[in-house]
Legacy VTK file of the C-alpha trace (Angstrom):
# vtk DataFile Version 3.0
C-alpha trace
ASCII
DATASET POLYDATA
POINTS 274 float
0.000 0.000 0.000
1.328 3.445 -0.919
1.094 6.612 1.136
-1.334 8.031 -1.434
-4.021 5.698 -0.096
-6.815 6.858 2.218
-7.928 4.589 5.052
-11.226 4.940 6.890
-10.958 4.096 10.586
-14.425 3.655 12.065
-14.526 4.353 15.763
-11.567 6.607 15.113
-11.695 8.116 18.600
-12.091 4.801 20.439
-9.624 2.496 22.180
-8.492 0.672 19.047
-9.405 3.218 16.387
-7.463 6.104 17.896
-4.301 4.013 18.133
-4.685 2.738 14.589
-5.272 6.258 13.247
-2.175 7.543 15.046
-0.007 4.715 13.704
-1.234 5.194 10.136
-0.724 8.952 10.308
2.818 8.408 11.577
3.450 6.386 8.420
2.317 9.289 6.276
-0.965 7.625 5.297
-4.086 9.741 4.888
-6.574 8.733 7.598
-10.286 9.452 7.706
-11.535 9.034 11.274
-15.094 7.785 11.134
-17.331 9.107 13.903
-20.561 11.019 14.337
-18.585 14.230 14.829
-16.182 13.782 11.904
-16.436 15.365 8.455
-17.786 13.475 6.646
-19.636 11.872 9.542
-19.917 8.126 10.059
-22.805 6.824 12.147
-23.677 3.130 12.484
-27.315 4.117 13.033
-27.535 6.211 9.854
-26.697 4.312 6.659
-26.880 7.531 4.640
-23.518 8.509 6.187
-21.716 5.384 5.065
-21.325 6.189 1.357
-19.833 9.672 1.847
-17.459 8.340 4.494
-16.284 5.626 2.073
-15.869 7.893 -0.977
-12.242 7.886 -2.105
-11.240 5.278 0.470
-9.213 2.194 -0.472
-9.195 0.347 2.861
-11.220 0.470 6.070
-10.907 -0.639 9.663
-14.321 -1.723 10.888
-15.250 -1.754 14.568
-18.945 -1.996 15.386
-20.575 -0.134 18.261
-21.658 -1.282 20.750
-20.610 -4.896 20.053
-20.880 -7.491 17.281
-22.859 -9.730 19.642
-25.718 -7.216 19.777
-28.856 -7.802 17.651
-28.600 -6.367 14.156
-24.813 -6.236 14.081
-24.326 -8.819 11.345
-26.909 -7.056 9.168
-25.019 -3.791 9.602
-21.693 -5.426 8.744
-23.222 -6.990 5.620
-24.594 -3.655 4.431
-21.413 -1.744 5.245
-19.263 -4.292 3.425
-21.581 -4.153 0.405
-21.459 -0.351 0.409
-17.671 -0.409 0.741
-17.231 -2.773 -2.219
-19.661 -0.671 -4.286
-17.470 2.373 -3.544
-14.300 0.584 -4.628
-12.967 -0.140 -1.148
-11.051 -3.383 -1.518
-9.509 -4.095 1.868
-11.632 -4.445 5.021
-10.252 -5.306 8.456
-12.879 -6.263 11.048
-12.428 -6.141 14.819
-14.188 -9.168 16.277
-14.569 -10.937 19.608
-13.672 -14.442 20.747
-16.425 -16.891 21.594
-19.309 -14.697 20.417
-21.758 -16.356 18.031
-23.000 -12.953 16.891
-19.476 -11.889 16.101
-18.943 -15.026 14.042
-22.033 -14.195 11.978
-20.575 -10.759 11.278
-17.246 -12.315 10.308
-19.053 -14.508 7.784
-20.825 -11.485 6.298
-17.426 -9.865 5.788
-16.025 -13.028 4.222
-18.982 -13.228 1.832
-18.722 -9.573 0.785
-16.214 -9.972 -2.036
-13.742 -7.621 -0.323
-10.152 -8.465 0.552
-10.880 -9.220 4.195
-8.981 -9.796 7.416
-10.572 -10.621 10.775
-8.869 -9.513 14.009
-10.602 -11.583 16.711
-9.698 -10.473 20.219
-9.743 -11.522 23.843
-10.774 -9.204 26.714
-9.031 -5.809 26.412
-6.477 -4.831 29.061
-7.431 -1.197 28.488
-10.945 -1.861 29.802
-9.308 -1.267 33.190
-8.154 2.289 32.441
-9.982 3.555 29.346
-13.147 1.484 29.406
-16.094 0.649 31.599
-13.980 -0.601 34.523
-11.775 2.475 34.927
-13.818 4.225 37.614
-14.272 0.985 39.529
-10.530 0.315 39.538
-9.901 3.833 40.823
-12.450 3.160 43.567
-10.574 -0.031 44.508
-13.099 -2.674 43.491
-14.480 -3.981 40.204
-17.209 -6.567 39.700
-17.833 -8.902 36.769
-19.982 -12.003 36.184
-16.854 -14.039 35.476
-16.439 -16.283 38.527
-12.967 -17.817 38.582
-12.712 -18.139 34.808
-9.333 -17.383 33.273
-8.875 -14.950 30.391
-5.943 -14.326 28.044
-6.235 -10.546 28.367
-4.887 -8.769 25.289
-3.265 -5.341 25.098
-4.981 -2.907 22.743
-1.588 -1.751 21.462
-1.089 -5.277 20.113
-4.500 -5.095 18.452
-3.601 -1.783 16.828
-0.272 -3.107 15.565
-1.956 -6.137 13.986
-4.725 -4.070 12.414
-2.271 -1.583 10.904
-0.230 -4.430 9.460
-3.400 -5.986 8.011
-4.473 -2.648 6.514
-1.129 -1.820 4.932
0.943 -4.977 4.541
0.963 -7.965 2.234
-0.030 -11.511 3.092
-2.923 -10.762 5.452
-5.897 -11.055 3.102
-8.135 -13.986 4.025
-6.583 -14.373 7.477
-8.368 -14.707 10.813
-5.956 -13.458 13.458
-7.111 -14.491 16.907
-5.311 -12.344 19.451
-4.626 -13.025 23.104
-2.084 -12.153 25.726
0.754 -14.593 26.505
-0.893 -16.218 29.571
-4.212 -17.028 31.175
-5.100 -15.202 34.385
-8.196 -14.932 36.555
-9.713 -11.535 37.208
-8.630 -11.894 40.842
-5.064 -12.280 39.582
-5.571 -9.272 37.319
-6.706 -7.263 40.350
-3.561 -8.346 42.207
-1.431 -7.181 39.256
-3.225 -3.829 39.240
-2.697 -3.499 43.003
1.009 -4.231 42.713
1.506 -1.803 39.842
-0.539 1.051 41.275
0.405 0.686 44.932
-3.300 0.718 45.785
-5.610 -2.069 46.884
-7.763 -3.246 43.958
-10.211 -6.092 44.520
-12.222 -8.227 42.117
-15.752 -9.229 43.137
-17.467 -12.028 41.194
-21.190 -11.360 40.710
-24.111 -13.016 38.936
-25.357 -11.883 35.526
-28.483 -10.457 37.180
-26.344 -8.449 39.588
-24.231 -7.258 36.663
-27.358 -6.141 34.791
-28.589 -4.278 37.870
-25.221 -2.585 38.226
-25.290 -1.401 34.594
-28.877 -0.216 34.918
-27.949 1.648 38.087
-25.262 3.448 36.114
-27.970 4.807 33.829
-27.251 2.699 30.753
-30.125 2.090 28.307
-32.067 -1.159 28.629
-30.893 -2.548 25.280
-27.271 -1.877 26.202
-27.737 -3.508 29.613
-29.288 -6.645 28.141
-26.767 -6.811 25.310
-23.668 -6.374 27.463
-24.989 -8.793 30.078
-25.618 -11.324 27.340
-22.086 -10.926 25.994
-20.513 -11.525 29.384
-22.765 -14.474 30.145
-21.752 -16.007 26.830
-17.995 -15.471 26.855
-17.231 -15.928 30.563
-18.282 -19.572 30.701
-14.791 -20.940 30.099
-14.974 -21.166 26.314
-12.101 -18.666 25.944
-9.698 -20.307 28.379
-6.941 -20.838 25.830
-4.103 -18.896 24.257
-4.075 -17.764 20.628
-1.180 -17.006 18.294
-2.528 -14.156 16.176
-0.001 -11.586 17.379
2.856 -13.963 16.637
1.488 -14.842 13.195
0.784 -11.264 12.121
3.753 -9.479 13.687
6.402 -12.121 14.302
6.723 -11.230 17.977
5.202 -12.198 21.319
2.137 -10.396 22.690
2.504 -7.937 25.556
2.004 -9.307 29.065
-0.670 -7.928 31.396
1.926 -7.058 34.041
3.689 -4.779 31.533
0.387 -3.087 30.745
-0.382 -2.605 34.455
3.067 -1.198 35.211
3.146 1.249 32.320
-0.453 2.371 32.815
0.001 2.921 36.547
2.973 5.147 35.759
0.659 7.545 33.919
-1.246 8.229 37.154
-4.602 7.252 35.676
-5.538 5.221 38.765
-4.236 7.749 41.305
LINES 1 275
274 0 1 2 3 4 5 6 7 8 9 10 11 12 13 14 15 16 17 18 19 20 21 22 23 24 25 26 27 28 29 30 31 32 33 34 35 36 37 38 39 40 41 42 43 44 45 46 47 48 49 50 51 52 53 54 55 56 57 58 59 60 61 62 63 64 65 66 67 68 69 70 71 72 73 74 75 76 77 78 79 80 81 82 83 84 85 86 87 88 89 90 91 92 93 94 95 96 97 98 99 100 101 102 103 104 105 106 107 108 109 110 111 112 113 114 115 116 117 118 119 120 121 122 123 124 125 126 127 128 129 130 131 132 133 134 135 136 137 138 139 140 141 142 143 144 145 146 147 148 149 150 151 152 153 154 155 156 157 158 159 160 161 162 163 164 165 166 167 168 169 170 171 172 173 174 175 176 177 178 179 180 181 182 183 184 185 186 187 188 189 190 191 192 193 194 195 196 197 198 199 200 201 202 203 204 205 206 207 208 209 210 211 212 213 214 215 216 217 218 219 220 221 222 223 224 225 226 227 228 229 230 231 232 233 234 235 236 237 238 239 240 241 242 243 244 245 246 247 248 249 250 251 252 253 254 255 256 257 258 259 260 261 262 263 264 265 266 267 268 269 270 271 272 273
């Protein structure tokens, strides 16, 4: 891919999208950040914005909000992929989730689109603890999830961004499903211990039931559809199905994935949990 190309990054201000946009820009590649506030705007809930956002674009990073497991996601991915191909966009890189049947349906829609596709299928994000929905809870010293004692191969978002950029710009990634994980399995209690050690503050993990999780989300003022969707995702993926390591980082980048302890140390040094 040459530097004369233009790449659309949907969710361009989010955890993965912002990092991908920054990396592409650093390479001298023209980046179009797709969001409701961008020009042209990109809004998953308004298909009339998709065509203008894709005009003149040759590749796109696709991350669906709020999650590919939510109802209607696969339909949206199918229509976006069709619109992209109609606008001459050849390369599509989809952010997906491990163990989610809804996500797998969206992956298949991408595969069937006729585009040059790559799927980046990811474990639980490390950055959920400082940039996502758990950040305030970690600062308060206690986070709760309906995960029991299940282990998770938590993946660093910087690894995700590196893989996505390589898939968007490099050769040999078309038709690949890169499943990304960290280098080891840990429980969320062990993750809390790592956060405590790195931050010098006591951080505790509390296992809760899905109903308690739903009540917690509702109490935070989240819409009913978001509460039911997010609760469903966690109920689905925290049943042990993802208790294994994946080699997508190694395959795409030729290096090992970043360890959770490195993430915790470096993030604590920023003062975000102070």
